[in-house]
C-alpha positions as CSV (number, residue, x, y, z in Angstrom):
1,M,64.6,171.9,108.4
2,A,66.5,169.2,106.6
3,R,68.8,167.0,108.6
4,P,72.0,166.4,106.5
5,W,73.2,163.5,108.7
6,V,70.1,161.3,107.8
7,V,70.5,159.4,104.6
8,P,67.3,159.4,102.5
9,T,65.8,156.0,101.5
10,G,67.6,154.5,98.6
11,Q,70.6,156.8,98.8
12,R,74.1,156.5,100.4
13,R,76.2,159.5,101.2
14,V,79.9,159.1,101.4
15,S,80.1,161.5,104.3
16,N,78.0,159.2,106.4
17,T,79.7,155.9,105.6
18,F,82.0,156.1,108.6
19,G,80.9,155.7,112.1
20,R,81.1,153.3,115.0
21,R,82.2,149.7,114.2
22,G,80.3,146.6,115.1
23,G,76.9,147.1,113.5
24,P,74.7,144.0,113.2
25,L,74.5,144.3,109.5
26,C,78.3,144.1,109.2
27,R,78.6,141.0,111.3
28,P,77.5,138.5,108.6
29,L,80.1,140.1,106.3
30,R,82.9,139.8,108.9
31,R,81.9,136.1,109.6
32,S,82.3,135.3,105.9
33,G,85.7,136.9,105.7
34,V,85.0,140.4,104.6
35,R,86.7,143.0,106.8
36,T,84.4,146.0,107.2
37,S,85.4,149.6,108.0
38,A,86.4,150.4,111.5
39,R,84.0,153.3,111.5
40,C,80.9,151.7,109.9
41,R,77.6,153.4,110.8
42,C,75.3,150.6,109.4
43,R,74.7,149.4,113.0
44,R,72.2,152.3,113.3
45,G,70.1,151.1,110.4
46,L,70.9,154.3,108.4
47,L,72.9,152.6,105.7
48,P,73.0,149.4,103.8
49,P,75.6,146.8,105.0
50,C,79.1,148.2,104.8
51,T,81.5,146.6,102.5
52,V,84.2,149.2,102.8
53,P,87.5,147.4,103.4
54,S,89.5,148.3,106.5
55,R,92.2,150.8,105.8
56,S,94.6,149.3,108.3
57,R,94.1,145.6,107.3
58,P,93.6,144.9,103.7
59,T,91.0,142.3,102.8
60,K,92.4,138.8,102.2
61,L,90.8,136.9,99.3
62,R,91.2,133.2,99.0
63,S,91.4,131.7,95.6
64,V,90.1,128.2,94.9
65,P,91.6,126.4,91.9
66,P,88.8,125.7,89.4
67,N,89.6,121.9,89.3
68,Q,89.8,121.5,93.1
69,R,87.4,118.8,94.3
70,R,84.9,119.7,97.0
71,R,84.1,117.4,99.9
72,G,80.6,116.2,100.8
73,R,77.5,116.4,98.7
74,P,77.6,117.7,95.2
75,P,75.4,120.4,93.8
76,K,71.9,119.1,93.0
77,S,72.4,119.6,89.3
78,S,75.5,117.4,89.2
79,G,74.4,114.6,91.6
80,G,73.2,112.2,88.9
81,D,76.4,112.7,86.8
82,A,78.6,112.1,89.9
83,R,76.8,108.9,90.8
84,Q,77.0,107.6,87.3
85,A,80.7,108.5,87.1
86,I,81.4,106.6,90.3
87,A,79.4,103.6,89.2
88,E,81.3,103.4,85.9
89,A,84.7,103.9,87.6
90,A,83.7,101.1,90.0
91,A,82.9,98.7,87.2
92,A,86.2,99.4,85.5
93,E,88.1,99.1,88.8
94,F,86.4,95.8,89.7
95,S,87.1,94.4,86.2
96,E,90.8,95.3,86.3
97,R,91.7,94.6,89.9
98,G,89.1,92.2,91.1
99,Y,86.7,92.6,94.0
100,D,89.2,92.1,96.8
101,A,91.9,94.4,95.5
102,A,89.6,97.2,94.4
103,S,89.5,100.1,96.9
104,M,87.2,103.0,97.5
105,R,90.2,105.4,97.1
106,G,91.1,103.8,93.8
107,I,87.6,104.1,92.5
108,A,87.4,107.8,93.7
109,R,90.7,108.5,91.9
110,R,89.4,106.9,88.7
111,A,86.1,108.8,88.9
112,G,87.9,112.1,89.7
113,V,85.9,112.7,92.9
114,D,86.7,112.9,96.6
115,P,86.4,109.5,98.5
116,A,83.9,111.1,100.8
117,L,81.5,111.6,97.9
118,I,81.4,107.8,97.3
119,H,80.3,107.2,100.9
120,H,77.5,109.8,100.3
121,Y,76.0,107.6,97.6
122,F,77.2,104.1,98.6
123,D,77.5,102.8,102.1
124,S,80.0,100.1,101.3
125,K,82.0,98.4,98.5
126,A,79.2,95.8,98.3
127,A,76.8,98.6,97.4
128,L,79.1,99.8,94.7
129,F,79.4,96.3,93.3
130,A,75.6,96.0,93.2
131,E,75.4,99.3,91.4
132,A,78.2,98.4,88.9
133,V,76.6,95.1,87.9
134,R,73.1,96.5,88.1
135,L,71.8,94.2,90.8
136,P,68.2,94.9,91.7
137,V,68.8,93.7,95.3
138,R,71.8,93.6,97.6
139,P,72.8,89.9,98.2
140,D,74.8,90.9,101.3
141,R,71.8,92.5,102.9
142,I,69.6,89.5,102.1
143,V,72.0,87.2,103.9
144,R,72.5,89.7,106.7
145,G,68.7,89.6,107.4
146,A,68.7,85.8,107.5
147,L,71.5,85.8,110.1
148,D,69.3,87.3,112.7
149,A,67.6,83.9,113.1
150,P,68.5,81.6,116.0
151,L,71.5,79.4,115.3
152,D,69.4,76.2,115.2
153,R,67.1,77.7,112.6
154,L,69.8,79.5,110.5
155,G,69.8,77.0,107.7
156,D,66.0,77.3,107.1
157,A,66.3,81.1,107.3
158,I,69.0,81.3,104.7
159,A,67.2,78.9,102.4
160,T,63.9,80.8,102.7
161,T,65.5,84.2,102.2
162,V,67.7,83.3,99.3
163,L,65.3,81.0,97.4
164,T,62.4,83.4,97.8
165,A,64.5,86.4,96.5
166,W,65.3,84.4,93.4
167,E,61.6,84.0,92.6
168,D,61.4,87.8,92.0
169,P,61.3,88.4,88.2
170,R,63.6,91.4,88.7
171,V,66.3,89.3,90.4
172,K,66.2,86.1,88.5
173,P,67.7,87.2,85.1
174,V,70.6,89.1,86.8
175,G,71.1,86.3,89.2
176,I,71.4,83.7,86.4
177,T,73.9,85.9,84.6
178,L,76.0,86.1,87.8
179,L,75.9,82.4,88.4
180,K,76.9,81.6,84.9
181,S,79.9,84.0,85.3
182,A,80.8,82.5,88.7
183,I,81.1,79.0,87.2
184,G,83.0,80.2,84.2
185,G,86.7,80.7,83.9
186,S,86.5,84.4,82.9
187,A,87.7,87.4,84.9
188,A,84.0,88.2,85.5
189,G,83.7,84.8,87.1
190,G,86.5,85.4,89.5
191,L,85.0,88.8,90.4
192,V,81.7,87.2,91.3
193,R,83.3,84.4,93.3
194,Q,85.3,87.0,95.3
195,F,82.2,89.0,96.0
196,L,80.3,85.8,97.2
197,V,83.1,84.8,99.5
198,R,83.9,88.3,100.8
199,E,80.3,89.6,101.4
200,L,78.3,86.4,101.9
201,G,80.6,83.7,103.2
202,S,82.3,86.1,105.6
203,Q,79.0,87.0,107.2
204,I,78.0,83.4,107.8
205,A,81.5,82.6,109.1
206,G,81.3,85.6,111.4
207,R,78.0,84.5,112.8
208,L,79.5,81.0,113.5
209,A,82.6,82.5,115.1
210,A,80.4,84.6,117.3
211,E,78.9,81.4,118.6
212,G,82.3,80.0,119.5
213,V,83.2,78.1,116.4
214,E,86.9,78.2,115.6
215,A,87.8,80.5,112.7
216,T,89.1,77.9,110.3
217,E,86.1,75.6,110.9
218,A,83.7,78.6,110.6
219,D,85.1,79.4,107.2
220,L,84.8,75.8,106.0
221,R,81.2,75.5,107.2
222,A,80.3,78.9,105.5
223,S,81.8,77.8,102.2
224,L,79.8,74.5,102.4
225,V,76.7,76.5,103.0
226,L,77.5,78.7,99.9
227,A,78.2,75.6,97.8
228,Q,74.9,73.9,98.8
229,M,73.0,77.1,98.1
230,A,74.7,77.8,94.8
231,G,74.1,74.2,93.7
232,A,70.4,74.4,94.3
233,L,70.1,77.7,92.5
234,I,72.2,76.5,89.5
235,V,70.2,73.3,89.1
236,R,66.8,75.0,89.5
237,H,67.4,78.2,87.5
238,V,70.5,77.8,85.2
239,I,70.5,74.1,84.2
240,V,66.7,73.9,84.7
241,L,66.8,70.3,85.7
242,E,63.5,68.7,86.4
243,P,61.8,68.0,88.7
244,L,63.7,70.5,90.9
245,A,63.2,73.3,88.3
246,S,59.4,73.2,88.6
247,A,59.1,72.0,92.2
248,P,57.0,74.3,94.5
249,L,59.1,76.8,96.4
250,D,58.0,75.6,99.8
251,E,59.0,72.1,99.1
252,V,62.5,73.2,97.8
253,I,63.0,75.2,101.0
254,A,61.9,72.3,103.1
255,R,64.6,70.1,101.5
256,V,67.4,72.6,101.2
257,G,67.1,74.2,104.7
258,P,68.0,71.0,106.7
259,A,71.0,70.5,104.4
260,L,72.3,73.9,105.1
261,Q,71.7,73.5,108.8
262,G,73.8,70.3,108.7
263,H,76.7,72.3,107.4
264,I,76.1,75.1,109.9
265,D,76.2,72.5,112.8
266,G,79.3,70.8,111.4
267,R,77.6,67.4,110.8
268,G,77.2,67.4,107.0
269,G,74.1,67.6,104.9
């Protein structure tokens, strides 16, 4: 004898779409905002998940403007485009406002993305700068690694780390371009100088301040370290002045390291 209250597989009878509320198949729908019928029978496994709106409480649908920006990670298909748009916006923002005045919010506004998306791709403004000018390495990270050395060996650590990085054939061409910009009077030169002072000089000064050096004195010593280091790089790689240009790397480090240490200690080179 047929049982009319049992719904055959693949069918759904309207007369059986109402029953007790609270079925497990309805719960995911209710969690996502869909209000199910107060008398849904899907809890018994007899019916597919109920999507019948409640008669007493109409379903509320939220509309999202098509141009509204979403926070967090972008869809996989648009990730590369978003990163490229951010890098291009950063290059324009740095060029117009300089490194110090450029802000993450301003770059996000120019790129048309949420500021949180920038932090998904780039951990800092220094990372954005490196991407914008196509640096193969992060200068701020190079110096940060050297600053872990003991204070009385800091000059040798900075000389070793920086001079060795410049021997990398990926780094040298870009580094030469940046140094030429830094010593020029162009807007690009000002941008590079701001980056060097903000991201490299401030790290060295911060390390000295942590050792008890007064802030103004720490800034002066840090700027002298940068000047000594930049001079060695310019003469060796930009001007290509012999015999420094072709001197063995170990010998150059052995000569430059003590000079840097003298500035760090406050006693000159």
